[in-house]
N, C-alpha and C positions, 0 to 999 in steps of 0.2 A: 504494500500500500504506500502511496506517495503522500507525504505530509508537507504541506505548504507553510512557509514562513512568510506571511503576507506583509510583515513589517520590514522585510529586507529589500533594499533597493537594488535593482539590476543596473548594470553598467553598460553604457553605450560604447561603441567602437573607439571613439575619440578619447574617452576616459581610459579605456584599457590600453590604448596606445601610449598615453602619458605615463601610466603606471609601469608598463613593461619597457618603455624606451623604444618600442617598435613604431613604425609608421602605420597609419590606418590602412594604407594600401597593402602593406605586408600582412596585416591581419586578414584582409580580404582574400589575399592569395592563399594564406594558410587555411582559410575556410574551404577554398576550392580543392586544395590538395589533401586536406585532412590532417595536417601537421600541427594545427594550432589548438587553442583551448576549446572546450565544448562551448556551444552557443545556443541561443534560443531565437527562433524566428517568430516575430509577432507581426503578421502582415508583411509589410516591406521592411520593417525595422528589425535590426539585429541587436540583441542584448546578451550580456554575459552575466552569469551568476558569480559573485565574488569568490565563493568557495571553489568553483571550477578554475578560476584564474589562479588562485593560490595552489591548487593541486597541480595545475599544468606547470607553473613555475617550479614547484618542488620536484616534479618529475624530470625537469631539464637541468637540475642542479648537478654540477660536476666538480670534482676536486682537482682534476688535471686533464690535459688533452689525451693522455694515455688511457684514462678511464673510458673515454668515448670510443677509442679504437678497440679496447677489449670487449666492450658491449656490442660493437658492430660485428666482431668475430663470432660472438656467441649467438648472434641473431636476436638480440634484445631490442 
């Protein structure tokens, strides 16, 4: 069952761009390729749940460039 937290504010693309340091167009491209954070479509508007942004940022955290190479070899 899905529980809604109606008091939580969703974030627009421009706000997520400021938070992440990415451009809005990069976030648009990531939506097309599936490499970005989860998002919600409300008509023509795109919004992001702050929890999804935090989870996406955490999943992209690295301690070194070699950590990325070893994950790619494992197929992660």
